[in-house]
BAFI-3210 file (N, C-alpha, C; in Angstrom, 3 decimals, decimal comma, padded with zeros to 6 digits):
// residues 310
n [1|2|3|4|5|6|7|8|9|10|11|12|13|14|15|16|17|18|19|20|21|22|23|24|25|26|27|28|29|30|31|32|33|34|35|36|37|38|39|40|41|42|43|44|45|46|47|48|49|50|51|52|53|54|55|56|57|58|59|60|61|62|63|64|65|66|67|68|69|70|71|72|73|74|75|76|77|78|79|80|81|82|83|84|85|86|87|88|89|90|91|92|93|94|95|96|97|98|99|100|101|102|103|104|105|106|107|108|109|110|111|112|113|114|115|116|117|118|119|120|121|122|123|124|125|126|127|128|129|130|131|132|133|134|135|136|137|138|139|140|141|142|143|144|145|146|147|148|149|150|151|152|153|154|155|156|157|158|159|160|161|162|163|164|165|166|167|168|169|170|171|172|173|174|175|176|177|178|179|180|181|182|183|184|185|186|187|188|189|190|191|192|193|194|195|196|197|198|199|200|201|202|203|204|205|206|207|208|209|210|211|212|213|214|215|216|217|218|219|220|221|222|223|224|225|226|227|228|229|230|231|232|233|234|235|236|237|238|239|240|241|242|243|244|245|246|247|248|249|250|251|252|253|254|255|256|257|258|259|260|261|262|263|264|265|266|267|268|269|270|271|272|273|274|275|276|277|278|279|280|281|282|283|284|285|286|287|288|289|290|291|292|293|294|295|296|297|298|299|300|301|302|303|304|305|306|307|308|309|310]
n.u [095,967|093,929|092,663|093,838|094,448|091,597|091,137|092,595|091,030|089,118|089,852|090,706|088,008|087,584|088,960|088,427|089,690|089,124|086,849|088,023|089,663|087,390|086,871|089,219|089,145|087,868|089,065|089,559|091,195|091,018|088,222|088,200|088,306|086,868|084,250|084,882|084,743|082,310|080,348|081,190|080,338|077,632|076,565|076,797|075,342|071,895|069,585|069,543|069,088|066,919|068,567|068,637|067,939|070,411|072,275|072,333|072,652|075,348|076,395|075,584|077,280|079,633|079,512|079,554|081,782|083,528|082,977|083,211|086,094|086,429|086,347|088,482|090,359|090,140|090,319|092,959|094,543|097,142|099,046|098,761|100,531|103,133|103,945|105,362|103,578|101,113|100,831|100,633|098,271|094,441|093,614|096,389|097,593|096,233|093,732|091,539|089,755|089,894|086,961|085,091|085,731|084,647|082,213|081,786|082,058|079,865|077,593|078,075|078,568|075,942|073,850|074,766|074,034|070,977|069,609|070,470|068,999|066,566|066,378|066,851|067,330|067,415|069,227|071,271|071,383|072,133|074,808|076,303|076,218|077,498|080,628|081,413|081,367|083,249|085,883|085,544|085,673|086,293|089,113|090,399|090,291|090,593|092,082|094,498|096,450|097,063|097,682|099,949|098,784|096,785|096,423|095,339|093,091|091,438|091,569|088,800|086,993|087,547|087,013|084,021|082,462|081,866|080,277|077,878|076,754|076,324|074,357|072,458|071,302|070,120|069,279|070,438|073,093|074,710|077,117|078,291|079,263|080,532|082,559|083,801|084,382|086,178|088,164|089,271|089,929|091,819|093,782|094,640|096,412|098,998|099,012|099,482|101,092|103,584|103,628|103,973|106,658|108,772|108,159|108,748|109,778|108,525|105,889|107,464|107,878|105,411|104,266|102,942|102,258|102,979|103,831|106,290|108,070|107,463|107,676|109,579|111,605|112,210|109,833|107,528|107,992|107,431|105,382|103,460|104,932|102,752|100,525|100,090|100,223|097,472|095,643|096,237|095,376|092,841|091,738|090,376|088,545|085,393|085,658|085,939|083,307|081,612|080,333|082,118|083,431|085,924|087,512|087,347|089,309|091,864|092,952|092,882|094,647|097,457|097,273|097,928|100,145|102,065|101,721|102,752|105,267|106,542|106,013|107,315|110,073|110,675|110,676|112,872|114,316|117,358|118,762|117,530|118,146|117,649|115,826|113,814|112,983|111,865|109,647|107,996|107,739|105,744|103,751|103,177|102,011|100,086|098,108|097,209|096,423|094,095|092,339|092,124|091,490|089,076|087,746|088,083|086,340|083,680|083,869|084,114|081,217|080,118|080,429|079,096|076,528|076,129|076,566|078,817|081,059|081,406]
n.v [025,152|026,992|025,914|026,104|029,395|030,326|028,793|030,347|033,154|032,312|032,062|034,389|035,732|034,878|036,674|038,768|040,309|040,009|041,776|043,846|043,002|043,054|045,691|046,473|045,841|047,449|050,035|052,280|054,895|055,614|055,979|057,566|059,829|059,634|060,263|062,804|064,317|063,967|064,916|067,661|068,052|067,559|069,970|071,827|071,986|073,610|074,179|072,303|069,669|067,309|066,527|063,855|062,032|063,293|062,034|059,291|058,973|060,076|057,953|056,091|056,583|056,027|053,249|052,224|053,025|051,550|048,823|048,844|048,923|046,833|045,094|045,251|045,123|041,791|041,419|041,924|040,431|039,130|040,533|042,203|040,647|040,853|043,732|045,979|047,871|046,797|044,240|043,294|043,129|042,452|039,699|038,936|038,631|036,400|036,259|036,648|035,177|034,822|034,507|035,485|037,898|039,098|037,957|039,987|042,268|042,447|042,443|045,152|046,490|046,506|046,949|049,596|050,760|050,510|051,534|054,110|055,134|054,668|056,072|059,150|059,669|058,139|059,220|059,917|057,298|055,658|057,197|056,398|053,501|053,762|054,346|052,427|050,107|051,633|051,406|049,023|047,375|048,511|049,986|048,445|046,058|045,797|048,370|049,136|046,845|047,154|049,662|052,547|055,001|054,128|055,658|057,943|057,921|055,960|057,679|058,405|057,363|058,309|060,570|061,043|061,330|063,832|064,449|062,586|063,149|066,148|065,082|063,862|065,718|067,684|065,692|066,038|066,319|069,553|072,060|073,196|070,960|069,199|070,986|069,959|066,983|067,645|068,932|066,762|064,820|065,729|066,121|063,291|062,517|063,705|063,093|060,278|059,323|060,490|059,779|056,938|057,140|056,785|054,434|052,947|050,271|048,402|048,558|047,788|044,962|044,436|043,704|045,923|048,231|051,141|054,544|055,748|052,960|052,287|054,210|056,120|057,983|060,750|061,523|060,898|062,537|065,102|064,959|065,153|067,696|069,041|068,130|069,276|071,919|072,529|071,635|073,699|075,481|075,349|074,794|077,080|077,951|077,674|080,006|081,470|081,001|081,655|080,069|080,306|082,918|084,847|084,076|081,609|081,804|082,978|081,192|078,946|079,788|080,264|077,665|076,226|077,478|076,606|073,936|073,822|074,770|072,752|070,401|071,930|071,374|068,662|068,173|069,173|067,818|065,612|061,941|059,144|058,955|061,862|063,028|060,761|061,922|064,799|063,768|062,348|064,271|065,833|064,192|064,210|066,605|067,296|065,626|067,061|069,010|068,343|068,231|070,480|072,656|071,538|072,293|074,903|075,527|074,891|076,701|079,423|078,723|079,170|081,141|083,232|082,202|083,241|085,918|087,219|086,864|088,260]
n.w [124,791|124,373|126,655|129,104|128,807|128,975|131,758|133,249|133,162|134,449|136,752|137,219|138,070|140,527|142,310|141,928|139,501|136,934|136,352|136,129|133,928|131,736|132,009|131,167|128,558|127,218|126,786|128,599|128,380|125,925|125,700|127,136|126,011|124,225|125,565|126,807|123,753|122,605|124,922|124,573|121,960|122,273|124,742|123,230|121,172|119,588|121,024|123,077|125,122|127,102|130,752|131,495|129,759|128,122|129,930|129,300|126,628|126,148|127,973|126,421|124,083|125,404|125,771|123,193|122,443|123,807|123,163|120,678|120,845|122,216|120,026|118,559|120,136|120,194|117,127|117,003|119,285|117,957|117,016|119,495|121,016|120,566|120,869|122,694|124,429|124,566|124,908|127,433|127,827|128,015|126,283|125,237|127,052|128,380|130,159|129,186|127,157|123,364|122,472|124,657|123,966|122,055|121,820|123,959|122,781|121,105|122,134|123,690|121,933|120,344|122,326|122,923|120,529|119,813|122,215|122,269|119,930|120,488|122,730|122,078|118,719|115,794|114,021|115,408|116,958|114,251|113,361|115,405|115,636|112,536|113,317|115,128|113,290|111,471|112,971|113,918|111,714|109,580|109,640|112,046|110,608|108,397|107,044|109,001|108,967|105,959|105,017|104,868|105,032|107,039|109,888|108,964|107,277|109,190|111,209|110,999|112,590|115,052|115,290|115,016|117,117|118,879|116,630|116,764|119,152|119,015|116,928|118,886|119,925|118,171|115,623|113,684|111,063|110,955|109,837|112,127|113,912|111,883|111,541|114,276|113,960|111,865|113,148|115,129|113,439|112,065|113,712|114,252|112,544|113,108|115,661|116,108|114,715|115,624|117,826|116,801|115,566|117,641|118,112|116,260|116,361|117,623|115,959|113,777|114,733|114,727|112,513|111,045|108,989|109,460|108,845|109,236|109,246|106,454|104,969|105,761|108,281|107,329|105,295|107,165|109,141|107,625|106,720|108,866|109,947|107,739|108,172|111,068|110,270|108,576|110,347|112,732|111,461|110,636|113,045|114,019|112,522|114,074|115,106|112,909|111,955|113,162|115,377|117,723|120,010|120,606|122,842|122,447|120,379|120,604|122,430|120,871|118,974|120,339|121,162|118,983|118,052|119,908|119,047|116,311|116,757|118,036|115,945|114,188|115,466|115,391|112,824|112,054|113,503|114,276|113,937|115,654|119,597|119,682|117,973|118,541|121,187|120,527|118,816|121,182|122,596|120,892|121,345|123,591|124,071|121,910|123,511|125,358|123,913|121,977|124,465|125,515|123,632|123,284|125,438|125,753|123,919|125,146|127,411|125,782|124,837|127,308|128,039|126,307|126,346|128,673|128,927|129,257|127,093|123,553]
ca.u [096,585|093,056|091,882|094,292|093,855|090,396|091,316|093,414|090,374|088,090|090,482|090,518|086,743|087,517|089,482|087,765|090,536|088,410|086,015|089,077|089,869|086,767|087,132|090,601|088,924|086,807|089,918|089,143|091,821|090,082|087,002|087,717|088,378|085,613|083,712|084,843|084,652|080,760|080,200|081,320|079,809|076,169|076,160|077,075|074,371|071,511|067,996|069,080|068,177|066,542|069,699|068,638|068,438|071,654|073,582|071,710|073,117|076,400|076,518|075,626|078,588|080,895|079,910|079,763|083,234|084,145|082,563|084,457|087,712|086,478|086,485|089,617|091,459|089,541|091,193|094,668|095,298|097,823|099,697|099,102|100,913|104,104|104,258|105,776|102,686|099,962|101,559|099,749|096,278|093,311|094,057|097,391|098,121|095,607|092,494|090,050|089,626|089,061|085,396|084,677|086,042|084,166|080,719|081,640|082,310|079,198|076,845|078,461|077,971|074,537|072,812|074,496|073,739|069,789|069,138|070,771|067,906|064,985|066,138|067,155|067,273|068,061|070,039|072,427|072,545|072,827|075,885|077,185|076,290|078,242|081,482|081,415|082,003|084,532|086,726|086,289|086,021|087,027|090,370|090,958|090,049|090,831|093,096|095,649|097,575|097,142|098,104|100,598|097,498|095,839|095,928|094,791|091,589|091,250|091,051|087,670|086,282|087,640|086,493|082,858|081,722|081,325|078,891|076,994|076,482|074,938|072,821|071,415|070,164|069,734|068,627|071,044|074,344|075,468|078,558|079,724|079,462|081,492|083,985|083,913|085,109|087,606|089,701|089,752|090,335|093,296|094,891|095,095|097,966|100,395|099,477|099,714|102,897|104,565|104,234|105,110|107,972|109,971|107,364|109,006|110,204|107,018|105,025|107,914|107,550|103,911|104,464|102,087|102,883|103,087|104,021|107,883|108,511|107,253|108,105|110,764|111,531|112,292|108,526|106,817|108,010|107,332|103,788|103,451|104,350|102,107|099,021|099,824|099,359|096,113|095,202|095,692|093,981|091,058|091,074|090,212|087,468|084,575|085,699|085,872|081,814|080,526|080,603|082,662|083,820|087,613|088,182|088,278|090,631|093,110|093,215|093,325|095,959|098,282|097,828|098,414|101,881|102,938|101,501|103,634|106,859|106,708|105,873|108,879|111,032|110,580|110,911|114,425|115,267|117,867|118,374|118,424|117,859|117,060|114,137|112,389|113,231|111,095|108,370|107,625|107,208|105,020|102,962|102,649|101,683|099,350|097,008|096,823|095,977|092,770|091,504|092,318|090,761|087,282|087,837|087,971|084,649|082,981|083,727|083,529|079,721|078,799|080,438|078,281|075,197|075,393|076,620|080,670|081,561|080,216]
ca.v [026,690|027,790|025,810|026,961|030,791|030,378|028,552|031,438|033,840|032,023|032,191|036,032|035,640|034,266|037,482|040,402|040,428|039,750|042,966|044,319|042,751|043,635|046,742|047,057|045,857|048,956|050,909|053,482|056,033|056,429|055,798|059,346|061,054|060,150|060,631|064,401|065,121|063,621|065,144|068,974|068,192|067,604|070,689|072,922|071,838|074,401|073,583|071,629|068,378|066,587|066,353|062,632|061,695|063,733|061,471|057,914|059,209|059,994|056,118|054,774|056,511|055,722|051,892|052,264|053,238|050,492|047,681|048,682|048,842|045,130|044,326|045,585|043,800|040,497|041,013|042,470|040,009|037,872|041,636|042,719|040,028|041,295|044,669|046,013|048,388|045,798|042,595|042,538|043,458|041,002|038,563|038,242|038,310|035,249|036,314|036,461|034,500|035,687|034,642|036,415|039,650|039,400|038,459|041,053|043,976|042,541|042,770|046,330|047,337|046,688|047,510|051,103|051,936|050,186|052,207|055,520|054,996|054,664|057,515|060,478|059,710|057,256|060,070|060,119|055,956|055,229|057,808|055,500|052,414|053,768|055,518|051,771|049,543|051,695|051,347|047,739|046,781|049,588|050,957|047,397|044,965|046,103|049,524|049,033|046,371|046,733|051,088|053,246|056,019|053,521|056,737|059,283|057,326|055,314|058,627|059,322|056,886|059,073|061,655|061,012|061,472|064,907|064,438|061,567|064,302|067,153|064,536|063,522|067,221|068,072|064,551|066,274|066,737|070,420|072,509|073,274|069,103|068,474|071,317|069,484|066,331|067,960|069,485|065,738|064,615|066,314|065,868|062,137|061,328|064,024|062,720|059,097|059,436|060,967|058,182|056,073|057,610|056,466|053,060|052,121|048,738|047,641|048,361|046,830|043,486|043,126|043,849|047,186|049,211|052,390|055,514|055,557|051,665|052,333|055,502|056,401|059,562|062,124|061,617|060,981|064,047|066,232|065,020|065,705|068,988|069,660|067,990|070,191|073,529|072,230|071,562|074,940|076,547|074,493|074,958|078,561|077,497|077,694|081,788|082,087|080,608|082,406|079,367|080,542|084,157|085,424|083,436|080,341|082,100|083,307|079,895|077,725|080,403|080,279|076,179|075,908|077,887|075,341|072,911|074,653|074,754|071,307|070,128|072,410|071,023|067,504|068,499|069,682|066,966|064,452|060,823|058,117|059,551|063,224|062,578|060,431|063,009|065,703|062,507|062,235|065,669|066,333|063,216|064,130|067,939|066,942|064,892|068,303|070,007|068,636|068,538|071,846|072,948|071,577|072,902|076,134|075,703|075,116|077,353|079,781|078,752|078,864|082,824|083,841|082,355|084,353|087,139|087,545|087,375|088,965]
ca.w [125,272|124,513|127,584|129,937|128,594|129,645|132,915|134,077|133,093|135,548|138,246|137,447|138,898|141,966|143,096|141,004|138,304|135,812|135,937|135,970|132,775|131,051|131,590|130,264|126,782|126,983|126,304|129,193|128,036|124,855|125,700|128,175|124,890|123,317|126,242|126,702|122,996|122,729|125,923|123,894|120,867|122,663|124,821|121,950|120,131|119,553|120,977|124,641|125,345|129,046|131,413|131,664|128,478|128,065|130,262|128,552|125,575|126,879|128,339|124,722|123,195|125,666|125,604|121,683|122,099|124,431|122,503|119,270|121,616|122,640|118,760|118,194|120,883|119,674|116,330|116,899|119,837|117,461|116,880|120,545|121,910|120,029|121,134|124,427|124,654|124,082|125,458|129,049|127,324|128,698|125,966|125,329|128,855|128,908|131,300|128,916|125,837|122,414|122,245|125,360|123,385|121,021|122,656|124,981|121,957|120,170|123,150|124,025|120,546|119,895|123,188|123,146|119,120|120,154|123,490|121,987|118,627|121,723|123,731|121,535|117,319|115,093|113,319|115,749|116,771|113,750|112,796|116,385|114,455|111,390|114,185|115,718|112,190|110,967|113,893|114,155|110,510|108,243|110,079|112,853|110,179|106,722|106,969|109,723|108,014|104,646|104,439|105,923|105,668|107,885|110,636|108,242|107,243|110,462|112,156|111,098|113,735|116,533|114,989|114,885|118,459|118,801|115,498|117,370|120,276|118,265|116,616|119,853|120,468|117,004|114,640|112,050|111,095|110,528|109,553|113,199|113,820|110,857|112,165|115,280|113,756|111,351|114,320|115,531|111,863|111,592|114,707|114,922|111,867|113,747|117,113|116,174|113,468|116,471|118,644|115,691|115,421|118,551|118,509|115,346|116,531|117,773|115,191|113,409|114,934|114,579|111,144|111,021|107,507|110,188|107,900|109,374|108,703|105,096|103,707|106,563|109,141|106,960|105,052|108,524|109,371|106,635|106,673|110,535|109,583|106,945|109,331|111,529|109,520|108,255|111,973|113,335|110,452|110,753|114,387|114,001|112,011|114,880|115,202|111,318|111,192|114,242|116,143|118,797|120,597|120,878|123,586|122,261|118,730|121,402|122,810|119,612|118,011|121,332|121,217|117,530|117,955|120,263|118,058|115,104|117,008|118,368|115,114|113,425|115,728|114,742|111,573|111,844|114,617|113,804|113,847|116,924|120,387|119,604|117,476|119,757|122,274|120,136|118,959|122,142|123,343|120,558|121,330|124,772|123,919|121,147|124,103|126,156|123,123|121,958|125,170|125,932|122,557|123,305|126,722|125,525|123,232|125,921|128,228|125,050|124,895|127,862|128,608|125,393|126,965|130,125|128,347|129,427|125,651|122,563]
c.u [095,084|092,153|092,773|094,435|092,623|090,543|091,362|092,112|089,239|088,622|090,072|089,370|086,797|087,630|089,484|088,992|089,589|087,672|086,638|089,383|088,712|086,669|087,958|089,824|087,961|087,571|089,557|089,420|091,214|088,821|086,921|087,837|087,238|084,443|083,202|083,775|082,796|080,142|079,893|080,296|077,912|075,610|076,337|076,088|073,083|070,067|068,159|068,701|068,319|067,877|069,527|068,933|070,015|072,674|073,323|072,634|074,868|077,257|076,732|077,045|079,411|081,068|079,856|081,123|084,027|083,868|083,478|085,817|087,939|086,612|088,089|090,929|091,135|090,406|092,414|094,909|096,572|099,386|100,183|100,287|103,096|104,835|104,325|104,652|101,150|100,250|100,844|098,662|095,920|094,066|095,032|098,433|097,088|094,818|091,763|090,779|089,237|087,728|084,642|084,766|085,483|082,911|080,514|081,502|080,186|077,843|076,711|077,856|076,707|073,376|072,869|073,985|071,963|069,137|069,067|069,770|067,094|065,069|066,538|066,643|068,077|069,106|071,289|072,409|072,721|074,186|076,974|077,353|077,728|080,052|081,819|082,124|083,130|085,664|087,174|086,804|086,499|088,542|090,627|091,008|090,954|092,587|094,895|096,910|097,571|098,068|098,695|099,571|096,414|094,971|095,009|092,969|090,633|090,539|089,360|087,232|086,582|087,180|084,816|082,002|081,168|079,900|077,818|076,126|075,569|074,298|071,839|070,657|069,123|068,547|068,959|072,319|074,740|076,949|079,325|079,788|080,190|082,578|084,542|084,930|086,144|088,444|090,142|090,191|091,639|093,856|095,631|096,240|098,970|100,852|100,150|101,320|103,725|104,358|104,777|106,176|109,221|109,005|107,643|109,331|108,944|105,998|105,811|107,762|106,389|103,432|103,448|102,631|102,308|103,687|105,950|108,335|108,181|107,923|109,399|111,008|111,515|110,797|107,810|106,895|107,170|105,710|102,938|103,489|103,389|100,688|099,060|099,869|098,082|095,008|094,710|094,813|092,857|090,565|090,196|089,172|086,342|084,830|084,991|083,626|081,279|079,934|080,963|082,809|085,472|087,944|088,614|089,583|091,346|093,369|093,562|094,432|097,085|098,730|098,516|099,643|102,224|102,965|102,620|104,905|107,050|107,267|107,703|110,157|111,812|111,044|112,180|115,094|116,084|117,406|118,133|117,371|116,775|115,725|113,330|112,266|111,953|109,644|107,655|107,186|105,853|103,912|102,598|101,606|100,103|097,715|096,438|096,102|094,525|091,793|091,047|091,549|089,354|086,900|086,805|086,426|083,762|083,052|083,439|082,166|078,938|079,141|079,978|076,656|074,992|076,445|077,892|080,874|080,846|081,118]
c.v [026,958|027,846|026,789|028,735|031,036|029,944|030,126|033,065|033,615|032,159|033,660|036,354|035,666|035,611|038,197|041,075|040,235|040,737|043,588|044,485|043,715|044,730|047,913|046,629|046,943|050,142|052,477|054,752|056,417|056,232|057,736|059,955|061,292|060,285|062,049|064,927|064,937|064,387|067,131|069,486|068,314|069,253|072,138|073,396|072,796|072,994|072,926|070,111|068,152|066,188|064,977|062,165|061,971|062,626|059,999|058,375|059,357|058,460|055,250|054,826|055,941|053,712|051,224|052,069|052,051|049,404|047,742|048,671|046,969|045,005|044,450|045,048|042,710|040,277|041,387|041,975|039,173|039,223|042,042|042,220|040,172|042,723|045,433|046,840|047,595|044,587|042,009|042,725|041,922|039,410|037,981|038,151|036,631|035,352|036,058|035,901|035,388|035,611|035,387|037,792|039,724|039,518|039,665|042,257|043,503|042,845|044,570|047,040|047,981|047,352|049,162|051,504|051,567|051,441|053,646|055,981|055,438|056,057|058,747|060,098|058,751|057,666|059,324|058,441|055,231|056,064|056,931|054,161|052,107|053,659|053,379|050,331|050,123|051,653|049,402|047,162|047,500|049,866|049,416|046,131|044,867|047,203|049,489|048,208|046,497|048,291|051,572|054,611|055,033|054,800|057,266|058,938|056,371|056,561|058,819|058,901|057,485|060,414|062,362|061,252|062,775|065,273|064,012|062,698|065,188|066,580|064,450|064,321|067,205|066,884|065,345|066,585|068,038|070,951|072,720|071,760|068,836|069,318|070,566|068,006|066,607|068,701|068,230|064,950|063,947|066,268|064,278|061,962|062,662|063,304|061,117|058,752|059,905|059,942|056,674|056,046|056,749|055,081|052,488|050,581|048,021|047,922|047,437|045,419|042,944|043,678|044,935|047,933|051,234|053,454|056,090|054,505|051,226|053,236|056,413|057,911|060,320|062,744|061,387|062,215|065,104|066,183|065,158|067,207|069,377|069,521|069,404|071,889|073,425|072,325|072,718|075,540|076,048|074,357|076,364|078,617|077,835|079,121|082,220|081,375|080,990|081,159|079,576|082,195|084,052|084,827|082,425|080,829|082,400|081,997|078,867|078,814|080,204|078,188|075,666|076,748|076,855|074,477|072,319|074,184|073,648|070,063|070,196|071,553|069,820|067,167|068,825|068,949|065,717|063,182|060,203|059,132|061,034|063,245|062,409|061,137|063,733|064,793|062,808|063,618|066,031|065,247|063,832|065,843|067,992|066,202|066,108|069,281|069,581|068,718|069,769|072,852|072,723|072,089|074,002|076,468|075,796|075,955|078,667|080,127|079,209|080,689|083,064|083,437|082,824|085,373|087,717|087,750|087,510|088,400]
c.w [125,071|126,063|129,207|130,185|129,366|131,538|133,912|134,074|134,355|136,619|138,365|138,305|139,617|142,633|142,685|139,565|137,226|135,330|135,724|134,547|131,361|130,738|130,978|128,442|126,306|126,341|126,891|128,602|126,768|124,461|126,273|126,762|124,007|124,223|125,894|125,300|122,536|123,782|125,302|122,886|121,170|123,723|124,293|120,756|120,600|120,449|122,869|124,698|126,997|129,381|131,063|130,484|127,699|128,279|129,933|127,435|125,307|127,718|126,795|123,878|123,953|125,900|124,013|121,750|122,431|123,976|120,803|119,760|122,017|121,305|118,362|118,800|120,931|118,387|116,208|118,079|119,135|117,495|118,592|121,567|121,946|120,370|122,451|125,145|125,137|124,760|126,756|128,846|127,999|127,714|125,729|126,579|129,201|130,096|130,368|127,345|124,727|121,843|122,855|124,574|122,853|121,527|123,505|124,143|121,371|120,685|123,420|122,556|120,392|120,543|123,338|121,661|119,713|120,759|123,339|120,945|119,719|122,278|123,188|119,945|117,092|114,210|113,973|116,304|115,585|112,784|114,227|115,778|113,214|112,216|114,781|114,380|111,718|111,844|113,640|112,659|109,675|108,439|110,911|111,103|108,660|106,349|107,293|109,145|106,841|104,091|105,239|106,030|106,356|108,940|110,140|108,084|108,353|111,385|112,485|111,933|115,109|116,567|115,158|116,116|118,623|117,760|116,219|118,684|120,475|117,343|117,875|120,198|119,252|116,073|113,179|111,774|110,347|109,846|110,761|113,828|112,653|111,202|113,098|114,896|112,791|112,138|114,338|114,118|111,468|112,639|114,907|113,787|112,742|114,868|116,998|115,681|114,226|117,252|117,784|115,607|116,237|118,883|117,780|115,546|117,006|116,719|113,753|113,099|114,600|112,983|110,727|109,910|108,332|108,620|107,818|108,793|107,265|104,085|104,783|107,282|108,385|106,145|106,229|109,071|109,021|106,339|107,959|110,760|109,049|107,563|109,981|111,093|109,448|109,194|112,363|112,641|110,661|111,771|114,529|113,225|112,650|115,317|113,912|111,080|112,411|115,338|118,088|118,964|120,572|121,456|123,013|120,893|119,320|122,032|121,808|119,006|119,132|121,066|119,977|117,553|118,058|119,584|117,174|115,447|117,093|117,207|113,743|113,750|115,858|113,794|111,108|112,846|113,520|113,418|115,411|118,105|120,369|118,947|117,921|120,588|122,003|119,755|119,970|122,783|122,307|120,732|122,671|124,257|123,244|122,326|124,634|124,881|123,084|122,897|125,892|124,530|122,523|124,534|126,634|124,781|124,164|126,824|127,536|124,901|125,896|128,436|127,259|125,795|127,638|129,924|128,577|127,931|124,247|121,047]
res [m|a|f|v|d|d|t|k|a|y|i|g|t|a|d|g|a|r|v|e|d|y|f|a|l|l|k|p|r|v|m|s|l|v|v|f|t|a|i|i|g|l|l|l|a|p|g|g|i|n|p|v|i|g|v|i|a|i|l|c|i|a|l|g|a|g|g|s|g|a|l|n|m|w|y|d|s|d|i|d|a|v|m|s|r|t|r|n|r|p|i|p|g|g|r|v|s|r|g|e|a|l|a|f|g|l|i|c|s|g|f|s|v|g|i|l|g|l|a|t|n|f|v|a|a|g|l|l|a|f|t|i|f|f|y|a|v|v|y|t|m|w|l|k|r|s|t|p|q|n|i|v|i|g|g|a|a|g|a|f|p|p|m|v|g|w|a|a|v|t|g|d|i|t|l|p|s|i|v|l|f|a|i|i|f|l|w|t|p|p|h|f|w|a|l|a|l|y|k|q|g|d|y|g|a|a|g|i|p|m|l|p|n|v|k|g|e|p|a|t|k|l|q|i|l|l|y|s|v|v|l|v|a|t|s|l|l|p|f|a|i|g|m|s|a|w|l|y|a|v|v|a|a|g|l|g|a|g|f|l|y|l|a|w|r|l|f|r|s|g|e|g|v|p|m|k|k|q|a|r|a|l|f|t|y|s|l|s|y|l|f|v|i|f|l|a|l|m|v|d|h|t|g|q|m|l|g|w|l|q]
***
């Protein structure tokens, strides 16, 4: 079977599919969010950075995120094969072998950390290395299959990129970068638990102990609501600590109200199709929420620098 899989992979090389498969190993959708939040962290950091070095730093962060994604797909290829949304990924689809994915992930990860350290500083490189380790080892190999709190703890991996971007400029970790981390960290549980509510069958078939499968729907909906409240409160911290002006505060408050409304509707929903509909609505909204929150921070910061906002 391994020979057949490798043959399919090499057949893909002839018609160009293999390049696309390796790109898919990088988890480009996840990478895009990582890159975006890292850019915001880099641009908000005091002191500024040479544009060329800044681009190199972002490329390294993107490559590191992609490398950890490839390592995740290598380790999780067995469960990816039984979940509807992942069964066509390169490894379970037979287009890339597990060995190739492992080598690809390790090379991308090592290269990204080394170049970031040489281009910027070793605080940023160390943070990137820890992020990759946390996602590939702590989350993927340990937490994901062992505890319903996998997303809560593992969410730290996705919250580090703005800190890495910040550290690439400043060489340290300060309160504003920790606030950026906290926003993403608290956003992760309601975002993924909403997904898990309407994908319970997939997670159950794969044997992943997601909260809805272990504790049930009522407990999950309550946790989503509670985390949403803390998330919205935390999202106002940039204004409270003087990191942003009124523009961001207004946007964060408005988006937060929408988030809480959808979380409340989900909490009050029944079972079956109505619940899944509300869960999907919150999941979809949460994607736009995080993007707009960080975009508002950037616009607010630019407005302050140009003297438009006080």
